[in-house]
Structure formats: C-alpha cells, structure tokens
C-alpha positions as CSV (number, residue, x, y, z in Angstrom):
1,X,0.0,0.0,0.0
2,X,1.3,3.4,-0.9
3,X,2.1,5.7,2.1
4,X,1.7,9.4,2.2
5,X,1.7,12.3,4.6
6,X,-0.8,15.0,3.8
7,X,-0.4,18.4,5.3
8,X,-3.2,20.8,6.4
9,X,-3.1,22.6,3.1
10,X,-4.4,19.5,1.4
11,X,-7.0,18.6,4.0
12,X,-8.5,22.1,3.9
13,X,-9.2,21.6,0.2
14,X,-11.6,18.8,1.2
15,X,-13.8,21.4,2.8
16,X,-13.4,24.3,0.3
17,X,-14.2,22.9,-3.2
18,X,-13.4,26.2,-4.9
19,X,-9.8,26.1,-3.8
20,X,-7.2,25.6,-6.5
21,X,-6.5,21.8,-7.0
22,X,-9.3,20.8,-4.6
23,X,-10.4,18.2,-7.1
24,X,-7.0,16.4,-6.7
25,X,-7.3,16.6,-2.9
26,X,-10.8,15.2,-3.0
27,X,-9.6,12.3,-5.1
28,X,-7.0,11.5,-2.4
29,X,-9.8,11.7,0.2
30,X,-11.8,9.1,-1.8
31,X,-8.8,6.8,-1.8
32,X,-8.4,7.2,1.9
33,X,-12.0,6.3,2.5
34,X,-11.6,3.2,0.3
35,X,-8.4,2.2,2.1
36,X,-6.3,2.4,-1.0
37,X,-3.6,4.6,0.5
38,X,-2.2,4.9,4.0
39,X,-2.0,8.4,5.4
40,X,0.2,9.6,8.3
41,X,-0.2,12.9,9.9
42,X,1.5,14.6,12.9
43,X,-0.7,15.6,15.8
44,X,-0.4,19.3,14.8
45,X,-2.4,18.5,11.6
46,X,-5.7,18.5,13.4
47,X,-5.1,21.8,15.1
48,X,-3.9,23.5,11.9
49,X,-6.9,22.4,9.9
50,X,-9.4,23.3,12.5
51,X,-7.7,26.6,13.3
52,X,-7.9,27.7,9.7
53,X,-11.6,26.5,9.5
54,X,-12.4,28.7,12.6
55,X,-10.3,31.8,11.9
56,X,-9.5,32.3,8.3
57,X,-12.5,31.1,6.5
58,X,-16.2,32.1,6.4
59,X,-17.4,29.1,8.3
60,X,-20.0,28.5,10.9
61,X,-19.4,26.7,14.2
62,X,-21.4,23.8,12.6
63,X,-18.9,23.8,9.7
64,X,-16.0,23.5,12.1
65,X,-17.7,20.6,14.0
66,X,-18.4,18.9,10.7
67,X,-14.7,19.1,9.8
68,X,-13.7,17.8,13.2
69,X,-16.0,14.8,12.8
70,X,-14.9,14.2,9.2
71,X,-11.2,14.2,10.1
72,X,-11.6,11.7,12.9
73,X,-13.8,9.5,10.8
74,X,-10.9,8.8,8.4
75,X,-8.3,6.2,8.9
76,X,-5.4,8.6,9.5
77,X,-2.4,7.3,11.3
78,X,-1.6,10.0,13.8
79,X,2.1,10.3,14.8
80,X,2.4,11.5,18.4
81,X,5.1,13.8,19.4
82,X,8.2,12.2,20.9
83,X,11.8,13.2,21.1
84,X,12.7,11.4,17.8
85,X,10.0,13.1,15.8
86,X,10.7,16.5,17.3
87,X,14.5,16.1,16.8
88,X,14.0,15.2,13.2
89,X,11.6,18.1,12.7
90,X,14.1,20.5,14.2
91,X,16.8,19.2,11.8
92,X,14.6,20.0,8.8
93,X,13.5,23.3,10.3
94,X,17.1,24.4,10.9
95,X,18.4,23.1,7.5
96,X,15.7,24.7,5.4
97,X,14.6,27.6,7.5
98,X,11.1,26.2,8.1
99,X,8.7,26.4,11.0
100,X,8.7,23.4,13.3
101,X,5.1,22.9,12.2
102,X,6.0,22.5,8.5
103,X,9.1,20.5,9.3
104,X,7.0,18.1,11.4
105,X,5.2,16.9,8.2
106,X,8.6,16.3,6.5
107,X,9.9,14.5,9.6
108,X,6.8,12.2,9.7
109,X,7.2,11.5,6.0
110,X,10.9,10.6,6.4
111,X,10.4,8.5,9.5
112,X,7.6,6.5,7.8
113,X,9.2,6.3,4.4
114,X,6.2,8.1,2.9
115,X,5.8,10.9,0.4
116,X,4.6,14.3,1.7
117,X,2.0,15.9,-0.4
118,X,1.5,19.7,0.1
119,X,-0.1,22.7,-1.6
120,X,2.8,24.8,-0.2
121,X,4.8,25.2,-3.4
122,X,7.3,27.5,-1.7
123,X,8.2,24.9,1.0
124,X,8.4,22.1,-1.6
125,X,10.7,24.2,-3.8
126,X,12.8,25.4,-0.8
127,X,13.5,21.9,0.5
128,X,13.8,20.2,-2.9
129,X,13.5,16.8,-1.2
130,X,12.5,13.9,-3.5
131,X,9.9,12.7,-1.0
132,X,8.2,16.2,-0.8
133,X,5.7,16.7,-3.7
134,X,3.3,19.5,-4.4
135,X,-0.3,18.5,-5.0
136,X,0.2,19.4,-8.7
137,X,3.3,17.2,-9.0
138,X,1.5,14.3,-7.3
139,X,-1.3,14.6,-9.8
140,X,1.1,14.7,-12.8
141,X,2.9,11.5,-11.6
142,X,-0.5,9.7,-11.4
143,X,-1.2,10.7,-15.0
144,X,2.2,9.3,-16.1
145,X,1.6,5.9,-14.4
C-alpha cells in the first residue's frame, strides 16, 4: 500500500471545493475512504486544519464541527510527538529555515518512508527533497503511471 503524509493545506481543500486543486485533494480523500492509501499525519495536523476553519474562512461553528468529525472518521495514522520526531523536525526546520510545524510533516514522511503531499509550493521548492511533492506534482505523476 502506498504511504503518504498530507499536510493541512491538502485537507483544507476537502472542505473548500473552490480552492485551487481541490479536485485532486478530494480524489485523495476518496482513496483514503476506500483504504487504497495509508496516510500519516503529525498531531499538529488537526489543530492546523481546525484553526484555519475557525479563523481564516467564512465558516459557521457547525462547519467546524463537521470538519472535526470528518477528520476523525478517516483512517489517518496520527504520529504522536516524541523526542525522535521533534528532533528530526528540528533538523529539517534548521536546515531549510522552516517552521517546526511545517518541518514536522517532513519528519513524519521521512520516518515512515512516505511521500509528503502539500499545496505549499514554496516549501516544496525550498527543500527540494525527493519525497516532498506538491499536489500538482503528485497529480502529474499519477497521469504518467
């Protein structure tokens, strides 16, 4: 089974269908539901998604509760914080001048031998790591296969 890490920028597209590349993100969501792919996320993932839902979008409290329930209904493998994960996140944060939040997704991907999919093109370009792909790149690779 293919393993991925999805960051909050991808999950938010599940709830905002007018966002750029939301169709690709929703396709991944369907694969998660069908058990076709295994998704790892750091604990911070849930806080980031719900924070954006609450503060940066025109959503109701009911929309936020829907998102919470939706996220926890999925078979996401949540990686809890420990010294190994935080150390690896710090390594990537220092090396690429990233926030610990962003670096935690990279660390989870590295630790689990997974591909990180993100909508953050600047981060993907800045790190230039082979296992960090933009949502657009991941879509293009599927078309080639």
